[in-house]
C-alpha positions as CSV (number, residue, x, y, z in Angstrom):
1,M,-7.0,31.4,-85.8
2,A,-6.2,32.7,-82.0
3,S,-8.8,35.2,-82.0
4,K,-11.5,32.6,-83.0
5,R,-10.6,30.0,-80.1
6,G,-10.6,33.2,-77.4
7,K,-14.1,33.9,-78.6
8,Q,-15.2,30.0,-78.4
9,T,-13.6,30.2,-75.2
10,V,-15.6,33.5,-73.6
11,R,-18.7,31.7,-75.4
12,D,-18.4,28.3,-73.7
13,M,-17.4,30.0,-70.3
14,F,-20.9,32.2,-70.8
15,L,-23.0,29.3,-71.4
16,S,-21.2,27.3,-68.5
17,M,-22.0,30.0,-66.2
18,L,-25.4,30.1,-67.4
19,V,-26.4,26.7,-67.1
20,I,-24.9,26.9,-63.6
21,T,-27.0,29.8,-62.7
22,A,-30.3,27.9,-64.0
23,V,-29.8,24.7,-62.0
24,A,-28.6,26.9,-58.7
25,G,-32.3,28.5,-59.7
26,V,-34.0,25.7,-59.8
27,V,-32.4,23.8,-57.0
28,Y,-33.6,27.1,-54.6
29,I,-37.2,26.9,-56.1
30,F,-37.2,23.2,-55.2
31,I,-35.8,22.9,-51.7
32,P,-38.0,24.1,-48.8
33,H,-36.7,26.9,-47.0
34,D,-38.8,29.4,-44.3
35,D,-37.4,33.1,-44.2
36,K,-39.3,34.0,-41.2
37,A,-38.0,31.0,-39.0
38,D,-35.7,31.6,-36.2
39,P,-32.3,30.6,-36.7
40,L,-31.4,30.5,-33.0
41,K,-32.7,27.2,-31.8
42,A,-33.5,26.5,-28.0
43,V,-31.5,24.3,-26.1
44,D,-32.6,22.3,-23.3
45,Y,-30.3,23.0,-20.4
46,R,-31.7,20.2,-18.0
47,V,-29.0,17.4,-18.2
48,E,-26.2,20.4,-17.7
49,L,-28.1,22.0,-14.8
50,A,-28.5,18.7,-12.9
51,T,-24.6,17.8,-14.0
52,A,-23.6,21.5,-12.8
53,R,-25.6,21.2,-9.3
54,R,-23.9,18.1,-8.2
55,A,-20.4,19.0,-9.4
56,A,-20.0,22.9,-8.6
57,P,-18.9,23.9,-4.9
58,Y,-22.1,26.6,-4.4
59,P,-25.7,26.5,-5.4
60,V,-26.2,26.8,-8.9
61,A,-29.0,29.1,-10.2
62,A,-31.3,28.7,-12.8
63,P,-34.5,30.2,-13.3
64,D,-37.9,29.0,-13.0
65,G,-40.9,30.2,-13.5
66,L,-40.2,32.5,-16.3
67,P,-43.1,34.0,-18.1
68,K,-43.8,32.6,-21.6
69,G,-41.3,34.1,-24.4
70,W,-37.7,33.6,-22.7
71,K,-35.6,31.6,-25.0
72,P,-32.6,29.3,-23.4
73,T,-29.8,29.4,-26.2
74,S,-26.7,28.7,-24.5
75,V,-25.6,26.7,-21.4
76,S,-21.9,25.8,-20.1
77,Y,-20.2,24.7,-17.1
78,E,-16.4,24.5,-16.5
79,G,-15.5,23.1,-13.5
80,H,-11.9,24.4,-13.2
81,N,-10.8,27.7,-13.4
82,G,-13.6,29.1,-10.9
83,A,-16.2,26.5,-11.6
84,G,-18.0,28.7,-14.1
85,W,-21.8,28.3,-15.0
86,H,-23.5,30.0,-17.6
87,L,-26.8,29.9,-18.8
88,G,-27.9,32.2,-21.7
89,F,-31.4,33.6,-23.1
90,L,-33.1,35.7,-25.3
91,D,-35.9,37.8,-23.7
92,P,-39.6,38.2,-25.3
93,D,-38.0,40.9,-27.1
94,G,-35.3,39.1,-28.5
95,R,-32.6,40.9,-26.2
96,Y,-29.8,38.7,-24.5
97,V,-29.9,37.9,-20.7
98,A,-27.4,35.8,-19.3
99,V,-26.8,34.0,-16.0
100,E,-23.1,33.7,-14.6
101,Q,-21.8,32.2,-11.6
102,S,-18.4,31.9,-10.5
103,T,-15.7,31.3,-7.4
104,T,-13.5,33.7,-9.6
105,P,-13.1,36.6,-7.7
106,A,-15.8,39.1,-8.1
107,K,-13.4,42.4,-9.2
108,K,-12.2,40.3,-12.0
109,Y,-15.2,38.1,-13.0
110,V,-18.0,40.8,-12.9
111,P,-16.3,42.9,-15.8
112,Q,-15.6,40.0,-17.4
113,V,-18.6,38.4,-18.0
114,S,-20.7,41.8,-18.1
115,R,-18.2,43.2,-21.1
116,Q,-16.7,45.6,-19.0
117,A,-19.7,47.3,-16.8
118,E,-19.0,49.2,-13.6
119,D,-20.3,49.3,-10.4
120,T,-22.9,52.2,-10.2
121,G,-22.6,52.2,-6.3
122,R,-26.3,51.5,-6.5
123,T,-28.3,48.5,-5.4
124,Q,-31.7,46.9,-6.4
125,R,-33.9,44.8,-4.2
126,V,-34.9,41.6,-6.2
127,A,-36.6,38.9,-4.6
128,G,-35.7,40.1,-0.8
129,E,-32.0,40.3,-1.7
130,E,-29.9,43.3,-2.9
131,W,-28.1,43.0,-5.8
132,Q,-25.7,45.6,-7.1
133,R,-26.4,47.8,-10.2
134,W,-23.6,47.9,-12.8
135,E,-24.0,49.5,-15.9
136,G,-21.6,49.3,-19.0
137,P,-21.3,50.3,-22.7
138,K,-22.6,47.1,-24.1
139,Y,-24.0,45.0,-21.0
140,D,-25.8,46.2,-18.0
141,A,-25.7,43.8,-14.7
142,L,-27.2,42.9,-11.6
143,V,-24.7,41.2,-9.3
144,L,-25.2,39.4,-5.9
145,H,-22.1,38.3,-4.1
146,G,-22.8,35.2,-2.2
147,K,-21.0,33.2,0.4
148,D,-19.4,30.6,-2.3
149,A,-19.6,32.3,-5.5
150,T,-20.8,35.3,-7.5
151,T,-23.8,35.6,-9.2
152,V,-24.2,38.0,-12.5
153,V,-27.2,38.5,-14.4
154,T,-26.3,40.6,-17.2
155,G,-27.3,41.5,-20.8
156,S,-28.2,43.6,-23.3
157,A,-32.1,43.6,-22.0
158,P,-32.7,46.8,-20.0
159,M,-32.6,46.7,-16.0
160,E,-36.0,45.6,-16.0
161,R,-35.6,42.4,-17.6
162,L,-32.1,41.6,-16.0
163,A,-34.3,42.0,-12.7
164,E,-36.8,39.2,-13.8
165,M,-34.3,37.0,-14.5
166,A,-32.9,37.6,-11.3
167,A,-36.2,37.2,-9.5
168,A,-36.9,33.7,-11.1
169,L,-33.5,32.3,-10.2
170,R,-33.5,29.3,-7.9
171,T,-30.8,27.3,-6.7
172,D,-32.6,24.2,-5.7
173,S,-33.6,21.1,-8.1
């Protein structure tokens, strides 16, 4: 008798799993989904930019006039601990580029936001200014030491894309 109950329990579990799988299949078929849709949504950073420009003790930089295909993906401003501004993008090829600014000493700040990139000792002229070139295992960076803050354009994108972002940066509203 115990073995008859055991067989019935196994059969009931199998039938239950079959019903659950069928229901899940029907739900999958009838609920719209787009496998080609980009899961990363663009962010509108205008409000955060305006807020940061009012609050920061330095001129906050953001791009103006980037070519089509750049997608803003993240934004933040932290008023204490170095007054850090962050604006992240995906370039037209889907590689990451970030604009980082802070009053934190550059020696500590740049390796932190560039994921341990190091100063190459070389510079690159971008939009009339000399930027330091940093290279690292994950990110490269262009670094501009300002009077009030350090600006870092960093990411996994090639140096040409970092320079394109740096050239588009403006500090006016």
